[in-house]
C-alpha positions as CSV (number, residue, x, y, z in Angstrom):
1,M,-29.8,60.2,-99.4
2,T,-29.6,63.9,-99.9
3,W,-27.9,64.8,-96.8
4,A,-24.4,64.1,-95.5
5,A,-24.1,61.7,-92.5
6,A,-21.8,64.1,-90.9
7,D,-24.1,66.9,-91.2
8,L,-26.8,65.2,-89.5
9,V,-24.8,63.9,-86.7
10,A,-23.5,67.5,-86.0
11,A,-27.0,68.7,-86.1
12,L,-28.1,65.8,-83.6
13,R,-25.1,66.8,-81.3
14,R,-26.7,70.3,-81.1
15,Q,-29.9,68.8,-80.1
16,V,-28.5,66.8,-77.4
17,S,-26.7,70.0,-76.0
18,E,-30.1,72.1,-76.3
19,L,-31.9,69.2,-74.6
20,E,-29.2,68.8,-71.8
21,A,-29.7,72.4,-70.7
22,D,-33.5,71.7,-70.4
23,L,-32.9,68.3,-68.5
24,R,-30.7,69.7,-66.1
25,A,-33.4,72.3,-65.0
26,R,-35.7,69.5,-64.8
27,V,-33.6,67.8,-62.3
28,D,-32.3,70.7,-60.0
29,G,-32.9,74.0,-61.7
30,D,-33.4,77.2,-59.7
31,D,-37.1,77.3,-60.7
32,H,-38.9,74.5,-58.7
33,D,-42.0,74.9,-61.0
34,L,-39.8,73.5,-63.8
35,R,-38.5,70.5,-62.1
36,Q,-39.9,67.1,-62.8
37,P,-41.5,66.0,-59.3
38,G,-39.4,63.6,-57.4
39,V,-36.4,63.2,-59.9
40,Y,-33.9,65.6,-57.8
41,E,-34.7,63.4,-54.6
42,A,-34.4,60.1,-56.2
43,W,-31.1,61.2,-58.0
44,K,-29.7,62.7,-54.9
45,R,-30.2,59.4,-53.0
46,D,-28.6,57.4,-55.8
47,Y,-25.5,59.7,-55.7
48,D,-25.3,59.8,-52.0
49,A,-25.4,56.0,-51.9
50,A,-22.8,55.6,-54.8
51,F,-20.5,58.2,-53.1
52,A,-20.7,56.5,-49.7
53,A,-20.0,53.2,-51.3
54,Q,-17.1,54.8,-53.2
55,R,-18.7,53.8,-56.5
56,T,-18.0,57.3,-57.6
57,A,-15.7,60.0,-56.9
58,S,-17.5,62.7,-58.9
59,S,-19.1,65.6,-57.6
60,W,-22.8,65.7,-57.6
61,Q,-22.8,68.4,-60.6
62,Q,-20.5,66.1,-62.5
63,W,-22.5,62.9,-61.7
64,R,-25.8,64.7,-62.5
65,N,-24.3,65.9,-65.8
66,D,-23.3,62.3,-66.8
67,R,-26.9,61.1,-66.3
68,V,-28.5,64.2,-67.9
69,T,-26.2,63.4,-71.0
70,Q,-27.3,59.9,-71.2
71,A,-30.9,60.8,-70.9
72,A,-30.5,63.7,-73.5
73,V,-29.0,61.1,-75.9
74,A,-31.7,58.6,-75.5
75,W,-34.5,61.1,-76.2
76,V,-32.8,62.3,-79.3
77,L,-32.1,58.7,-80.5
78,V,-35.8,57.6,-80.1
79,T,-36.7,60.2,-82.5
80,V,-34.3,59.3,-84.8
81,F,-35.5,55.7,-84.8
82,A,-39.1,56.8,-85.1
83,R,-38.3,58.8,-88.2
84,Y,-36.5,55.9,-89.5
85,C,-39.4,53.6,-89.2
86,E,-41.9,56.3,-90.6
87,D,-39.9,57.1,-93.7
88,N,-39.4,53.3,-94.2
89,A,-43.1,52.3,-93.7
90,L,-41.9,50.0,-90.6
91,V,-44.7,51.2,-88.6
92,T,-48.5,52.4,-89.2
93,P,-48.6,55.4,-86.8
94,R,-46.9,58.6,-87.7
95,W,-45.8,60.9,-84.8
96,V,-43.2,63.4,-86.3
97,G,-43.3,63.0,-90.1
98,G,-42.9,60.8,-93.0
99,A,-41.2,60.3,-96.5
100,T,-43.8,62.4,-98.3
101,G,-45.7,65.6,-97.7
102,D,-48.9,63.5,-97.3
103,E,-47.4,61.4,-94.6
104,R,-46.0,64.5,-92.8
105,G,-49.6,65.7,-93.0
106,H,-50.9,62.4,-91.3
107,A,-48.4,62.8,-88.4
108,L,-49.5,66.5,-87.9
109,D,-53.0,65.5,-87.9
110,A,-52.3,62.6,-85.4
111,R,-50.7,65.0,-83.3
112,R,-53.6,67.4,-83.5
113,S,-56.0,64.8,-82.9
114,Y,-54.2,63.5,-79.7
115,F,-54.2,67.2,-78.3
116,Q,-58.0,67.4,-78.9
117,Q,-58.4,64.3,-76.8
118,H,-55.7,65.4,-74.1
119,P,-55.8,69.3,-74.0
120,E,-53.9,69.1,-70.8
121,H,-50.8,67.2,-72.3
122,T,-47.6,68.6,-74.0
123,D,-45.5,67.5,-76.6
124,R,-43.5,65.5,-74.1
125,E,-46.5,63.3,-73.6
126,W,-46.8,63.0,-77.5
127,L,-43.5,61.8,-77.8
128,Q,-44.0,59.4,-74.9
129,Q,-46.6,57.7,-77.3
130,I,-43.7,56.5,-79.4
131,I,-42.0,55.1,-76.4
132,A,-45.3,53.2,-75.5
133,Y,-45.5,52.0,-79.0
134,F,-42.2,50.5,-79.2
135,G,-42.5,49.1,-75.8
136,K,-45.3,46.7,-77.2
137,F,-42.8,44.8,-79.4
138,T,-40.4,42.2,-78.3
139,A,-37.8,43.4,-80.7
140,T,-38.0,46.9,-79.8
141,K,-38.8,47.0,-76.1
142,G,-35.4,46.8,-74.9
143,L,-34.8,50.4,-76.3
144,V,-37.5,51.9,-74.2
145,D,-37.8,49.6,-71.1
146,E,-37.3,50.6,-67.5
147,Y,-33.1,50.3,-67.9
148,S,-33.4,53.0,-70.8
149,P,-32.0,56.5,-69.7
150,L,-35.2,57.7,-71.3
151,H,-36.7,57.1,-67.8
152,L,-34.2,59.0,-66.0
153,V,-35.8,62.4,-66.6
154,A,-38.3,63.6,-69.1
155,P,-37.8,66.9,-71.0
156,S,-40.1,69.9,-70.7
157,G,-43.2,70.2,-73.1
158,D,-41.3,73.3,-74.7
159,A,-38.0,71.2,-75.1
160,A,-40.1,68.3,-76.7
161,R,-41.6,70.6,-79.1
162,T,-38.1,72.0,-80.0
163,L,-37.1,68.5,-81.0
164,L,-40.2,68.0,-83.1
165,E,-39.5,71.3,-84.7
166,F,-35.9,70.0,-85.8
167,W,-37.6,67.1,-87.5
168,W,-40.0,69.2,-89.1
169,Q,-37.5,71.3,-91.1
170,Q,-38.0,71.2,-94.8
171,S,-35.7,71.7,-98.0
172,A,-36.4,74.4,-100.5
173,T,-38.6,71.9,-102.4
174,G,-40.8,71.2,-99.3
175,E,-39.2,67.7,-98.6
176,P,-38.0,66.6,-95.0
177,L,-34.7,68.0,-94.6
178,Y,-33.2,64.7,-93.4
179,P,-35.2,62.0,-95.0
180,F,-34.5,58.3,-94.1
181,A,-36.1,56.3,-96.9
182,G,-33.8,53.8,-98.3
183,V,-31.0,54.6,-95.6
184,D,-29.2,51.4,-94.3
185,T,-29.9,50.5,-90.8
186,R,-26.2,50.5,-90.2
187,F,-26.3,54.3,-90.3
188,L,-28.5,54.1,-87.2
189,G,-25.8,52.1,-85.2
190,D,-23.2,54.6,-86.3
191,V,-25.4,57.6,-85.1
192,Y,-25.7,55.8,-81.8
193,Q,-22.2,55.1,-81.5
194,D,-21.0,58.8,-82.4
195,L,-23.5,60.5,-80.1
196,S,-22.4,58.0,-77.2
197,E,-18.9,58.7,-77.9
198,H,-19.4,62.3,-78.0
199,A,-21.0,62.0,-74.6
200,K,-18.2,60.0,-73.3
201,K,-15.7,62.5,-74.6
202,T,-17.7,65.3,-73.0
203,Y,-18.2,63.9,-69.7
204,A,-15.9,60.9,-69.4
205,L,-18.9,58.7,-69.0
206,L,-18.5,55.1,-67.6
207,Q,-20.5,52.3,-68.9
208,T,-23.6,51.8,-66.7
209,R,-26.1,49.1,-66.7
210,S,-28.7,51.2,-68.5
211,S,-26.3,52.4,-71.2
212,S,-24.9,49.1,-71.9
213,R,-28.4,47.4,-72.2
214,S,-29.4,50.2,-74.4
215,S,-26.6,49.7,-76.8
216,S,-27.2,45.8,-76.8
217,S,-30.8,46.5,-77.6
218,I,-29.9,48.9,-80.5
219,R,-27.6,46.3,-82.0
220,R,-30.2,43.6,-81.7
221,W,-32.8,45.9,-83.2
222,S,-30.5,46.9,-86.1
223,R,-29.9,43.1,-86.9
224,R,-33.7,42.4,-86.8
225,W,-34.4,45.3,-88.9
226,R,-32.0,44.0,-91.7
227,T,-33.9,40.9,-92.0
228,G,-37.4,42.2,-91.2
229,R,-37.7,40.1,-88.2
230,W,-38.6,42.8,-86.0
231,R,-42.2,43.1,-87.5
232,G,-44.8,41.2,-85.7
233,S,-47.6,41.3,-83.4
234,P,-47.0,43.1,-79.8
């Protein structure tokens, strides 16, 4: 690969941090128009119940930040997995890019066609097409099922586009800045672990049912990737 793993992880951490700011605004930001409907109310009920039952001693802000971090990591990681699949021809659809300029063009054409059919949608809904696709397969649906932090809160359309723009970056020769063709799947587990550890260090996260299930799903998916056993019918 043409990039250093540490450089990509550092860049992904910055994406997580930027996404966290957007997701906090989506939960309980001052601008109510930017909030995701129903999220604040649902989160506050969960927090109040946890606090009353002494399952948490954190303040609302700390508890919210914990959840926001889990969601941000999950949204960034799903794009990592999508890019890996695209570059290694593990999927037919193209959402973000590809190993070649032609494949990147296919992804951009698919996105353009999607918005022609759904002009009211944003890049958030486009990224949700990835989630829907992986949810069709037994080997991958555990990454995106109802227990995934992805479903805690969704980014704004602008934040989703920023995440896409990160992957659209190109080298001086016009190739993807972070190509994944031929990269060992163990790297994916390393990225997940690093981002998760970063989150834990930042907010002292405790293992939750959702984060534990996501971690287990990623390990299972990586094992199936190595043997090619994840490919199959939905």
